[in-house]
N, C-alpha and C positions, 0 to 999 in steps of 0.2 A: 976187631972187625965189627963187633956189636956197637962199640962206641961210635965208630964212623957212621954206621947206619942211623943211629939216634941223632947225631949232629946233622947229617944230611936231611933227614926227615923234618927236623926242627927248622932248618933253613928254608926248605921248600914250603912248609906251613907258614912261616913268617912272611915269605914273599907273596904267597897267594892270598893272605888275609887282606881285607879291605881296611885301609888305615887312613881315614880322612881326619884332618884337623878341624875341630869345631870352628865355625866362623865367629869372629869377634871384631871389635873396633880396631884392635891392635894388628890383626893380620889382614885387614882390608886394604886394597890398593885403589886409589882414585885413578880412573882412566881418563875421564874428561868431565869438565864442568863448565857450562857456558849458557847461552841462550839461543834458541831457534828464533829466526826473524822472518819466517814465512807466513805470519799472520794465521797460523793454524792450518795452512794448506798442505802441510806434510802429512796430515791425517793422523797425527799422534795426539790423542786426547790426553788430558791430565790423567796420568795413570802410573802405576808401578809395575815393573816387569821383572820376572826372574827368567833369565835366559840360560839354557843348559846345553845348547848345541850350536854349531857353526852356521847352520842354515838360518835359524832365527836371528842370530847375531848379524849375518849379512843382510837380512831383510830389514832389520832396524837401521843399520847404517845406510842402506839405500833410501829408506824413507826420510831419514834426517838430511840426506844430501839432495833430495828431489827438488827442493825449492831454494834453499839457502845459497847466498853468494859464495861463502867460504865452504869448500868441501872439507868434511870432517873425516879424517882417516884414523881408524882405531888400531891399536896394537893387537897382534895375534893373541888369542887366548887358548890355553890348553884345557879343553872341556873335559878331559879325563879327570883332572884334579881341581878345576876351578869352575865357577859359574859367575854370571854377570847379574848385577842388580842395577836396573835403569829406572830412574825416577824422572817423571815429567810433570811439571806443574801445569795448571790450566793456562791458556793464553791470557796474558795480562795487557791492560791498556797503557801501561807505562813501564819504564825501566826501573831498576833498583830492586827488583824481586830476586829471590834466590831459593833454592831447594838443596838440601843435603842430608846425608845420613849423619845423625847426631850420635847414635850409639847402636851397637849390636850386642844383644845379650841372649843367653840360653835359659829356657824354662821347660823342664820335662822334655818332651819330644818336639819342642818348637825352637825356632830361631826368631827372635823378635827384633825387627829393624825399626828403630825410632827415627822418624823422618821429621825434619824441621823445615818449615816454609817461612821465609822472612819477607815482610813487606816494607817498603820505604816509609819513612816518616817525613812529612813535608813535601817539598817539590821533588819531582823526578823527571827523567827524560820522557818526552812525549812520543813514544814509539811502542808499537805492539811487540811484545816479546813473550817467549815461552821458556822459562828456566828449566834446565835439566842437569842431572848429576848421574854419572855412570861409574860404577866401581866393580872390582872383582873381589870375590871372597872364595875361601876354600869350598869345594863341593861338599854338599851335605844331603842326606836323605831325609832330614827333619823337615817338618812343615814350616814354611816361612810366613810370618805374620808381620803386617806393617801397622805402626801406630804413628799418627801425625799430630804435631803441635804447630801452632802458628805463633809468630811473634813479630813485633814492630822493631825496626832498627832504632838504635839509640841516637 
């Protein structure tokens, strides 16, 4: 009887413990990567967002779809276990630009997300664009910091 009580209490304790997997480049899932073409009229300035609930996720999706010709439909996210990282570059005067998560690392009580913004070398499409990159990572209580690097395409 005592053994059963110990086993049951260990199972209950294990179930109730918070067990998040630390975010990393390996367990990140890219949701969408493209360009907004509304010349900045969506009202999403060049910025990085950490989205932790459905309401904010719906609001971002609505903004992204407010001007653009193609409607962007995002997959559902389980905000109990996941969070969204959304990166938006500034509006660019030409095509050929991109933004992405290059690496996710841990340091003390921080998650460091290394962002890479790439610019074209030479001629590019003559159209205003705003590159974006959206990924989901495991939920974390750690502070999320962004570090940005710029590079030219080869």
